[in-house]
Structures are given as C-alpha cells and as structure tokens.
C-alpha positions as CSV (number, residue, x, y, z in Angstrom):
1,M,18.3,70.2,0.9
2,T,18.8,72.9,-1.7
3,P,22.1,74.9,-1.5
4,L,21.5,78.6,-2.0
5,S,23.6,80.7,-4.4
6,R,26.7,82.4,-3.0
7,G,26.8,86.2,-3.2
8,I,28.8,89.1,-1.9
9,I,26.9,92.3,-0.9
10,S,28.3,95.5,-2.1
11,S,26.8,97.7,0.5
12,G,24.3,97.8,3.4
13,K,23.2,100.8,5.4
14,L,21.1,101.3,8.4
15,D,18.5,104.1,8.1
16,A,19.3,107.4,9.7
17,G,17.2,106.7,12.7
18,G,19.1,103.6,13.7
19,G,15.9,101.6,13.9
20,G,15.3,100.7,10.3
21,I,16.4,97.8,8.2
22,L,19.6,96.9,6.3
23,A,19.6,98.0,2.7
24,T,19.9,94.3,1.8
25,N,16.9,92.4,3.2
26,T,17.4,90.6,6.6
27,S,16.1,87.4,8.0
28,L,13.1,87.6,10.3
29,F,13.2,85.2,13.3
30,N,9.8,84.5,14.8
31,G,10.9,83.8,18.4
32,S,9.4,80.3,18.4
33,N,11.1,77.9,15.9
34,H,13.4,79.8,13.5
35,S,17.2,79.1,13.6
36,F,20.3,78.3,11.6
37,S,22.8,75.6,12.5
38,T,26.0,74.1,11.3
39,P,27.6,70.9,12.6
40,D,30.7,71.1,14.8
41,N,33.9,71.7,12.8
42,S,37.6,72.0,13.7
43,A,37.3,75.7,12.6
44,F,35.4,76.3,15.9
45,T,38.2,74.8,18.0
46,V,39.9,78.0,19.3
47,S,42.0,79.6,22.0
48,S,40.9,83.1,20.9
49,F,38.3,84.4,18.6
50,T,36.1,87.3,17.3
51,L,32.4,87.0,16.8
52,E,30.4,89.7,15.0
53,V,26.6,89.9,14.7
54,W,24.3,92.5,13.3
55,Q,21.0,92.1,15.1
56,K,17.7,93.9,15.9
57,T,15.7,92.2,18.6
58,A,12.0,92.5,19.0
59,S,11.8,90.9,22.5
60,S,13.2,91.3,26.0
61,S,13.0,87.6,26.8
62,L,16.0,85.4,27.3
63,Q,17.2,84.6,23.7
64,T,20.2,83.1,22.0
65,V,22.0,85.1,19.4
66,V,24.8,82.6,18.8
67,R,25.7,79.5,20.9
68,Q,27.9,76.5,20.5
69,R,27.4,74.8,23.9
70,P,24.5,72.7,25.3
71,L,22.5,74.1,28.1
72,G,24.0,73.4,31.6
73,S,25.7,75.2,34.4
74,V,28.7,77.3,33.6
75,G,31.8,75.7,35.1
76,A,30.5,72.1,34.5
77,G,33.3,71.4,32.0
78,I,31.0,71.7,28.9
79,P,33.2,73.6,26.5
80,G,31.7,76.2,24.2
81,I,30.8,79.8,23.4
82,S,27.6,81.7,24.1
83,L,26.2,85.1,23.3
84,E,22.6,85.7,24.6
85,L,20.3,88.6,25.5
86,I,17.8,89.2,28.3
87,S,15.7,92.2,29.4
88,N,17.3,94.4,26.7
89,L,20.7,93.6,28.0
90,I,23.5,91.2,27.1
91,S,23.0,88.3,29.5
92,T,25.2,86.7,32.0
93,S,24.8,83.5,29.9
94,T,27.3,85.2,27.6
95,F,30.5,83.3,28.3
96,V,33.3,81.0,27.1
97,E,34.3,77.7,28.8
98,D,36.8,75.0,28.1
99,G,36.5,71.2,28.8
100,A,38.2,71.5,32.2
101,G,35.5,73.9,33.5
102,N,37.5,77.0,33.3
103,F,35.4,79.9,32.2
104,V,35.0,83.7,31.8
105,R,31.5,85.2,31.8
106,L,29.7,88.5,32.2
107,D,29.2,88.9,35.9
108,V,25.9,90.9,35.5
109,N,23.5,91.5,32.7
110,Q,24.9,94.6,31.0
111,V,25.2,96.7,27.8
112,T,21.7,98.1,26.8
113,I,20.1,96.6,23.7
114,T,17.0,98.5,22.8
115,S,14.3,96.5,21.0
116,G,13.6,97.6,17.5
117,V,17.1,99.1,16.9
118,W,19.9,97.7,14.8
119,Y,23.2,97.0,16.6
120,Q,26.5,95.6,15.6
121,L,27.6,93.4,18.5
122,V,31.2,92.0,18.6
123,M,32.5,89.5,21.2
124,T,36.2,88.9,21.4
125,F,38.2,86.5,23.7
126,E,41.9,86.1,24.3
127,S,44.1,85.4,27.3
128,N,41.2,85.1,29.7
129,T,39.8,88.5,28.6
130,L,36.3,88.7,27.2
131,K,35.3,92.0,25.5
132,I,32.0,93.2,24.1
133,Y,31.7,96.0,21.5
134,K,28.5,97.7,20.6
135,D,28.4,99.7,17.4
136,G,32.2,99.8,17.2
137,S,32.7,100.9,20.8
138,D,34.3,98.8,23.6
139,Q,31.7,98.5,26.3
140,S,34.2,97.8,29.1
141,V,32.1,95.0,30.5
142,T,32.8,93.4,33.9
143,T,33.3,89.7,34.0
144,S,33.9,86.8,36.5
145,S,36.1,83.8,35.9
146,S,37.3,80.5,37.2
147,G,40.8,79.3,36.2
148,T,42.4,80.1,32.9
149,V,40.5,79.1,29.8
150,G,42.5,77.0,27.5
151,T,41.5,75.6,24.1
152,I,37.7,75.8,23.6
153,D,36.9,72.6,21.8
154,S,33.1,72.1,21.7
155,T,31.6,69.1,19.8
156,A,28.2,70.8,19.8
157,T,26.3,72.2,16.9
158,F,26.9,75.9,16.2
159,Y,23.5,77.6,16.5
160,T,22.2,81.0,15.4
161,G,18.9,81.9,16.9
162,Q,18.2,79.1,19.4
163,I,19.7,76.4,21.6
164,E,18.2,73.0,22.2
165,A,14.8,74.1,20.7
166,A,14.6,76.9,23.3
167,R,15.6,80.5,23.8
168,H,14.6,81.4,20.2
169,F,15.7,84.7,18.9
170,N,12.8,87.1,18.0
171,G,13.8,89.8,15.6
172,Q,16.1,90.3,12.6
173,L,19.7,89.1,11.9
174,G,21.7,90.3,9.0
175,F,25.3,88.9,9.4
176,V,27.1,86.4,11.7
177,R,30.9,86.2,11.3
178,F,33.5,84.2,13.2
179,W,37.3,84.7,13.1
180,K,39.3,81.7,14.4
181,N,42.3,82.4,16.8
182,R,42.2,86.1,15.9
183,V,41.1,89.0,18.0
184,L,40.2,92.0,16.0
185,T,41.7,95.3,17.3
186,S,39.4,98.1,18.4
187,G,40.3,99.9,15.2
188,E,39.3,96.9,13.1
189,V,36.0,96.6,14.9
190,T,35.4,100.3,14.2
191,T,36.3,99.7,10.5
192,L,33.7,96.9,10.4
193,Y,31.1,99.1,12.0
194,N,31.9,101.7,9.3
195,G,29.9,104.5,11.0
196,G,26.7,102.5,11.0
197,N,27.1,101.1,7.5
198,V,27.7,97.4,7.1
199,L,31.3,97.3,5.6
200,A,31.1,95.9,2.1
201,E,32.5,92.4,2.0
202,S,34.4,93.4,-1.2
203,L,36.5,95.7,1.1
204,F,37.4,93.0,3.6
205,A,40.6,91.9,1.8
206,A,41.8,95.5,1.5
207,N,41.4,95.8,5.3
208,S,42.8,92.3,6.0
209,L,39.5,91.3,7.5
210,D,39.2,88.2,5.4
211,T,42.2,86.6,7.2
212,D,41.2,83.9,9.7
213,L,37.5,84.5,8.9
214,V,36.2,80.9,9.0
215,Y,32.4,81.4,9.2
216,A,30.3,84.0,7.5
217,P,26.8,82.8,6.4
218,R,25.0,85.8,4.9
219,L,21.5,85.9,6.4
220,A,20.7,89.1,4.6
221,N,18.5,88.9,1.5
222,W,17.6,85.3,2.3
223,S,14.3,83.5,2.7
224,G,13.5,79.8,2.7
225,T,11.9,76.7,4.2
226,A,13.0,74.0,6.6
227,G,16.1,72.1,5.4
228,D,17.3,74.8,3.0
229,E,21.0,75.6,3.2
230,L,23.1,78.7,2.9
231,V,26.6,78.7,1.5
232,D,29.0,80.6,3.7
233,Q,31.2,83.4,2.5
234,S,34.2,82.9,4.7
235,S,37.7,83.1,3.2
236,S,38.3,79.5,4.1
237,G,35.0,78.2,2.8
238,L,34.2,76.3,5.9
239,V,30.9,75.0,4.7
240,T,31.9,73.9,1.2
241,T,35.4,72.7,2.1
242,N,34.3,70.5,4.9
243,N,30.9,69.4,3.4
244,N,29.2,71.0,6.4
245,S,26.0,73.0,6.0
246,V,24.4,76.0,7.5
247,T,20.8,74.7,7.6
248,F,17.6,76.5,8.4
249,T,15.1,75.0,10.8
250,G,11.5,76.1,11.3
251,T,8.4,77.3,9.4
252,D,9.0,79.4,6.3
253,L,11.4,82.2,6.9
254,D,10.6,85.6,5.4
255,V,12.7,88.7,5.0
256,E,12.0,92.3,6.1
257,T,11.8,94.4,2.9
C-alpha cells in the first residue's frame, strides 16, 4: 500500500449554480465498489460528536455516506453511527446506538437532497439529541429514540461510501471530518459552510475548528487504485499516530475535473 502525500487545501468553492464541482477535484464514487475505510480506533469512541460531509449524489437509491456499524436492526445493541440517503432524502437509517441498544434515529426520511447538487451535511449528537444541518442551516429533524444513549463504542470499521459491500455511494465526495466528544455550535457550522465555500483548512485553527478534530481524510484532489492509502489531516493525526490507514477499495478511482 502506498501512502499518499499530505496536503492542506487553501480554498474550495462551489460554482454559482450550486450544482458544480469543488475547485479542488473531488473523488468520484461509482455506486458499485468504491469506498474508503479505516480500522476501528479509540478516537471513534464517543458520547457526543460532530460529523461533516461535503457530497453530491448521483442516485436516489439507499446509499451509505458514512457508517461505523454493521448492518442489523436498530436497537439490537450493535453500537455505532450511520448517515445514509434514500430517495433524495436523508434516510431513517441515520442514527446512533450504544451497546445496550439505546438509540436515536430519524423517525421518517427527511431533508431533501437533490441529485447533482453539492451539499454540506453536518450531523451532531449530544445528550440524546441528534441534529442535521444542510448548507449551514439546522434542519429541525424529527427523531425517535429508545432509552438514553451512553458511550458509543463500536468495534466496526469506519466506512465512507459503503457498508458490508452494499449500499455503495454513487456520486462525489470532497471532505469527511469527525470531531470527537465535541458538538459544533450552529455558528461554527455556519463558519464551516462559509457561504457555500469550503472553509480553508488553514483557517481552522483561527476559528478553533481544529480542536477535537480526530478524522479528516481529504478526498478532494485524489485518485488511486485498490489498496492505496490517504493520510488524514486531523489535528491529532489519527491515522499516522495509531498506524491506522484510510484505505481505498474498488476499481480505479478517478476525480471530477
């Protein structure tokens, strides 16, 4: 496996129509076998978190954006985190669960995601409250729950773009970021959205957005073959510190230019 060079983007902007590409090239997922994965790590053991994804789907099928939980019924006591789409909506298979089977999930498919349009999606969880932001705005989602979710300690692989060789994402992904035991405020989410611009990572420290950022592989401006690795850009260096890897699986991955 070949580690890829580390880099920090200086800017990234969506086109004026909202349906274009990031200024830095973005990874194209083919909907059949492309994904990234990293082994379980203590950085993913959380009681609260923020997950940010920049994505543009090309499909209305059930597809995984990010998931660290095997397939199985919600409430079965399989801990983990899931963010998935279906029928141009965020799916009810978007949820958090602990090992005791306590969970919070979306109670219906909600939040419109139009195919072919870039969106910043942010999922936060704290004190049994799950929130979804779209393009910097809290979507006031409705949820259902069972019990009070405690520590989420999944031993599963952290996947971007698929789960168990199924539900493959079809479209483009630019950035995936995960903050451990930190819930960004609405103002911080708005800062990240930056009016439709991808906030330059060189500005993260000035806005205290590098604190508790434990996972940040840059999918933008990347192409490769099966087994290639990215180096993450989180403040803690999760990948390099713990000798874990963010590894690509599938046929050759191209970028949209």
